[in-house]
matplotlib code that plots the C-alpha trace (Angstrom):
import matplotlib.pyplot as plt

x = [-14.6, -11.8, -8.7, -5.5, -3.7, -0.7, 0.0, -0.4, 2.3, 4.7, 4.2, 4.9, 8.0, 9.4, 8.8, 10.7, 13.6, 13.6, 13.7, 16.3, 18.7, 18.1, 19.0, 22.3, 23.5, 26.0, 28.2, 31.7, 33.1, 36.0, 36.0, 38.5, 40.5, 38.7, 41.5, 43.3, 46.2, 49.5, 47.8, 49.9, 49.9, 47.5, 47.9, 48.2, 51.3, 54.5, 56.0, 54.6, 57.0, 57.3, 59.5, 60.3, 58.8, 56.0, 52.8, 51.6, 47.8, 47.0, 43.9, 41.9, 38.3, 37.2, 34.3, 32.2, 29.3, 27.3, 28.7, 31.7, 32.6, 36.1, 39.6, 42.4, 46.0, 49.4, 52.3, 55.7, 59.4, 60.5, 63.7, 64.5, 61.4, 59.3, 55.6, 54.3, 52.4, 51.6, 52.7, 54.8, 56.6, 56.8, 58.2, 59.3, 63.1, 64.8, 68.6, 69.9, 68.1, 69.6, 66.7, 66.4, 63.3, 62.2, 60.1, 57.7, 54.4, 50.8, 47.6, 44.5, 41.0, 38.7, 34.9, 33.3, 29.7, 28.0, 29.2, 31.9, 33.5, 36.6, 39.2, 42.0, 44.8, 46.6, 49.8, 52.5, 56.0, 58.5, 61.9, 63.6, 62.4, 64.2, 64.0, 61.2, 58.2, 55.3, 52.0, 49.6, 45.8, 43.0, 39.8, 36.6, 33.1, 29.9, 30.1, 33.6, 35.3, 38.7, 41.4, 44.9, 46.9, 50.7, 52.8, 55.8, 56.4, 59.7, 60.8, 63.6, 65.4, 67.5, 67.4, 69.9, 73.2, 73.0, 75.0, 75.6, 77.5, 79.0, 80.9, 80.7, 83.1, 83.4, 79.6, 77.2, 74.7, 72.0, 72.1, 71.7, 69.0, 68.4, 71.0, 74.6, 76.6, 80.1, 82.7, 83.9, 87.6, 87.8, 88.1, 85.5, 86.2, 83.1, 83.3, 80.9, 80.1, 78.3, 77.0, 75.1, 74.5, 75.5, 78.6, 79.5, 80.7, 81.7, 80.8, 81.4, 80.9, 80.2, 79.8, 77.7, 76.9, 72.9, 73.0, 75.2, 74.6, 78.6, 80.6, 82.9, 84.4, 84.4, 86.1, 85.7, 85.7, 88.2, 87.0, 83.4, 82.9, 84.5, 85.7, 87.1, 87.3, 88.2, 86.0, 87.5, 84.9, 84.8, 85.5, 82.0, 79.2, 75.8, 73.6, 75.4, 74.3, 76.5, 75.7, 76.5, 76.2, 76.7, 76.1, 75.4, 78.1, 75.9, 73.4, 74.8, 71.1, 70.5, 72.1, 71.6, 71.6, 71.3, 72.7, 72.0, 72.0, 74.8, 74.9, 78.3, 79.1]
y = [164.0, 166.5, 165.6, 167.0, 168.2, 169.3, 166.1, 164.2, 166.5, 165.9, 162.1, 162.4, 164.4, 162.2, 159.2, 160.9, 161.5, 158.0, 156.8, 159.4, 158.4, 154.5, 155.0, 157.0, 154.3, 152.1, 149.1, 150.3, 147.0, 145.8, 142.2, 139.9, 136.5, 133.6, 131.2, 129.7, 132.1, 130.9, 128.1, 126.8, 128.7, 131.2, 135.0, 134.5, 132.4, 134.4, 133.1, 130.8, 128.2, 128.0, 126.3, 127.6, 125.6, 124.4, 126.1, 127.6, 127.8, 130.4, 129.2, 131.5, 131.7, 135.4, 136.9, 139.9, 140.8, 141.9, 140.8, 140.0, 141.7, 140.7, 139.8, 141.4, 139.8, 141.7, 139.4, 141.3, 141.1, 142.2, 143.6, 146.9, 147.9, 146.9, 147.4, 148.6, 145.9, 147.3, 150.1, 147.4, 145.9, 148.6, 146.5, 143.0, 143.0, 140.0, 141.2, 140.7, 138.5, 137.9, 137.7, 136.7, 137.2, 140.1, 141.3, 138.6, 139.6, 138.7, 140.6, 138.8, 139.7, 137.0, 138.0, 136.9, 136.3, 136.0, 136.6, 133.8, 132.5, 130.4, 131.8, 129.8, 131.7, 129.2, 130.8, 129.3, 130.0, 130.5, 128.9, 132.4, 133.3, 132.9, 134.9, 136.6, 138.1, 140.1, 138.9, 141.8, 140.8, 143.6, 142.2, 144.4, 144.2, 145.2, 148.6, 149.1, 148.6, 147.3, 145.5, 144.6, 141.6, 140.8, 137.8, 136.7, 134.0, 132.5, 130.7, 128.2, 127.6, 124.6, 125.3, 128.1, 129.1, 130.6, 133.2, 133.5, 136.3, 135.6, 139.0, 142.4, 145.0, 142.9, 142.5, 139.7, 140.9, 138.9, 141.3, 144.4, 146.8, 148.7, 149.1, 149.4, 152.7, 152.5, 155.5, 157.1, 156.2, 153.1, 149.3, 146.8, 143.2, 141.0, 137.2, 134.5, 131.5, 130.8, 127.3, 125.0, 121.3, 121.2, 123.4, 126.9, 127.8, 131.4, 134.3, 138.0, 140.8, 144.3, 147.7, 149.8, 153.7, 153.8, 157.3, 156.7, 152.8, 152.6, 149.7, 151.3, 148.1, 144.4, 141.1, 137.7, 135.0, 132.1, 130.5, 129.7, 127.9, 130.5, 133.9, 136.9, 140.0, 143.8, 146.2, 149.8, 152.1, 155.1, 158.7, 160.1, 159.7, 158.4, 155.5, 152.3, 148.6, 145.8, 143.1, 139.3, 137.2, 133.5, 130.9, 127.1, 124.8, 122.5, 125.0, 128.5, 129.6, 129.2, 132.2, 134.1, 137.9, 139.3, 141.9, 145.0, 148.6, 150.6, 154.2, 155.8, 158.8]
z = [69.0, 68.7, 67.3, 68.7, 65.5, 67.6, 69.1, 66.0, 64.4, 67.4, 66.9, 63.4, 64.0, 66.7, 64.4, 61.6, 63.9, 65.1, 61.3, 60.5, 63.4, 62.7, 59.0, 60.1, 62.4, 60.5, 61.3, 62.4, 63.7, 61.6, 60.2, 61.5, 61.3, 62.9, 62.0, 65.0, 66.0, 64.4, 62.2, 59.5, 56.2, 57.6, 57.9, 61.6, 61.2, 62.0, 58.8, 56.0, 54.3, 50.6, 48.0, 44.7, 41.8, 44.2, 45.4, 48.4, 49.8, 52.3, 54.0, 56.7, 58.0, 58.0, 60.3, 60.6, 62.8, 59.9, 56.6, 54.6, 51.4, 50.1, 51.0, 49.1, 49.0, 48.3, 48.1, 47.2, 48.2, 51.6, 50.3, 51.3, 53.4, 56.4, 57.2, 60.7, 62.5, 66.0, 68.4, 70.4, 67.2, 64.8, 62.0, 60.9, 61.1, 59.8, 59.3, 56.0, 53.7, 50.4, 47.9, 44.2, 41.9, 43.5, 40.7, 41.4, 43.2, 43.6, 43.8, 44.3, 45.5, 46.7, 47.1, 50.4, 51.7, 55.0, 58.5, 58.3, 55.1, 54.3, 51.5, 49.9, 48.1, 45.6, 44.6, 42.2, 43.5, 40.5, 40.3, 40.5, 44.0, 47.1, 50.3, 52.3, 50.7, 52.6, 52.7, 53.3, 53.8, 53.5, 54.8, 53.9, 55.2, 53.5, 55.3, 54.0, 57.3, 56.7, 58.8, 57.7, 58.6, 57.9, 57.6, 55.8, 53.1, 53.5, 50.2, 50.1, 46.7, 45.8, 42.0, 41.7, 43.4, 46.9, 48.5, 52.2, 54.2, 57.5, 58.0, 56.4, 57.9, 61.1, 61.7, 61.2, 58.5, 60.4, 63.1, 60.7, 61.3, 58.1, 55.5, 56.4, 56.4, 55.0, 55.5, 52.2, 51.1, 53.5, 53.0, 54.1, 54.2, 53.1, 53.9, 52.9, 50.4, 47.3, 46.9, 44.5, 44.4, 41.0, 41.5, 40.7, 37.2, 38.0, 40.8, 40.8, 43.3, 42.3, 44.0, 41.8, 42.2, 42.1, 40.7, 37.7, 37.5, 37.3, 38.7, 40.9, 42.2, 41.4, 42.0, 40.4, 43.0, 42.8, 46.1, 46.3, 49.5, 51.6, 50.1, 51.6, 49.5, 50.5, 49.0, 48.3, 49.3, 47.0, 48.2, 46.9, 49.3, 48.1, 47.5, 46.3, 45.7, 46.5, 43.9, 43.9, 40.9, 40.4, 37.5, 37.9, 36.8, 34.8, 33.3, 32.2, 32.1, 35.8, 37.6, 41.0, 41.4, 44.9, 47.0, 49.5, 49.6, 51.0, 52.2, 51.9, 54.0]

ax = plt.figure().add_subplot(projection="3d")
ax.plot(x, y, z, "-o")
ax.set_aspect("equal")
plt.show()
């Protein structure tokens, strides 16, 4: 019986190629969120509600066609920036939001297993937080494919004084897109209120040069429930911060500092 060595060599070569190409085929499908769209306290919700001094549980079901690896949570203040979310809606734009406790943040990783897994992120919200925090979720599968999801955590706070602004330079700050621009050497009228269920002991407004950290304008408020102050804008162009401070009437240790960035041109 004659053995066709040429045919055998060809078969072995073809088998080797088949094994090679099979081994090179990897999973490229990104993992996803299987929680119902817009579910409460889910990353699919437009906004998650939170209360200072309480806790929030962000609960989701994650899925992948091959296998999940981990989910990474990043919660940080939304003050002064935005994140791209899609081609149709380039960024979350909430107008002016007066934040406090902006140094509070959460970075957490939860390991996952299987093609479907539940994850519950338990977050304790400090008494000093108020405003909107971005919640960014990076979901990773076993092949390293990553999908990113974004929601907002809106934190209410009844433990500390609260500023609200109704008009800045004749405009409603709730309609702002980005930081305001003031003309150098002009005057800008700022109207609003500062309230607290225990009363206000003192409140102050300041305009601070961010380059030198110098207070270039300030005013002590005498009317809290409705104030109107005229800010003298400096002649020097640059980046400034409009700061608002208030102290609780019943507890001097409870105070509020907030504000917004200003571009002077």
